[in-house]
C-alpha positions in Angstrom: -53.2 90.9 97.8 -54.9 88.7 95.2 -57.5 86.2 96.3 -56.0 82.8 97.2 -52.4 84.1 97.3 -52.3 84.3 101.1 -53.8 80.8 101.4 -51.1 79.4 99.0 -48.3 81.1 100.8 -49.5 79.9 104.2 -49.8 76.4 102.8 -46.3 76.4 101.2 -44.5 78.1 104.2 -43.7 81.4 102.5 -45.9 83.2 105.0 -47.4 82.5 108.4 -49.7 84.3 110.8 -48.2 85.4 114.1 -50.7 86.2 116.9 -48.8 89.3 117.9 -47.2 90.6 114.7 -49.8 89.5 112.1 -48.9 88.2 108.7 -45.2 87.4 108.2 -43.5 87.0 104.9 -40.4 84.8 104.1 -37.3 86.4 102.7 -35.8 84.2 100.1 -32.3 85.6 100.8 -31.8 85.6 104.6 -34.4 82.8 105.0 -36.2 84.6 107.8 -39.8 85.7 108.4 -40.5 89.5 108.6 -43.8 91.4 109.1 -45.4 91.9 105.7 -45.4 95.7 105.6 -43.4 98.4 103.9 -41.2 98.9 107.0 -39.4 95.6 106.2 -40.2 95.2 102.5 -39.8 97.4 99.4 -42.7 98.0 97.1 -42.8 96.2 93.8 -45.6 96.6 91.3 -44.5 93.4 89.5 -45.0 91.0 92.4 -48.5 89.6 93.3 -48.4 90.8 96.9 -46.9 94.2 95.9 -43.6 93.6 97.8 -40.1 92.5 96.8 -39.0 88.9 97.6 -35.9 90.1 99.5 -36.3 92.1 102.8 -34.9 95.7 102.9 -32.0 94.6 105.0 -30.9 92.0 102.4 -31.4 94.4 99.6 -29.2 97.0 101.4 -26.5 94.4 102.1 -26.5 93.3 98.5 -26.2 96.9 97.2 -23.3 97.5 99.6 -21.4 94.4 98.5 -22.0 95.2 94.9 -20.7 98.7 95.3 -17.6 97.5 97.2 -16.8 95.0 94.5 -16.8 97.6 91.8 
């Protein structure tokens, strides 16, 4: 993660530190916090933190809905 990114995200509410789970990241789709690791987030080389902005569960739901609509 780039320097200063974590501080900005903590300040604007897009992340928070949990004493048990560590750094949590905000999913912009389901609007919930999830642990910031690849178990909950897909990798994206285009994002500053290296992870997608939607959690894996939201991405999967979106793909299913898109497939059913076709």
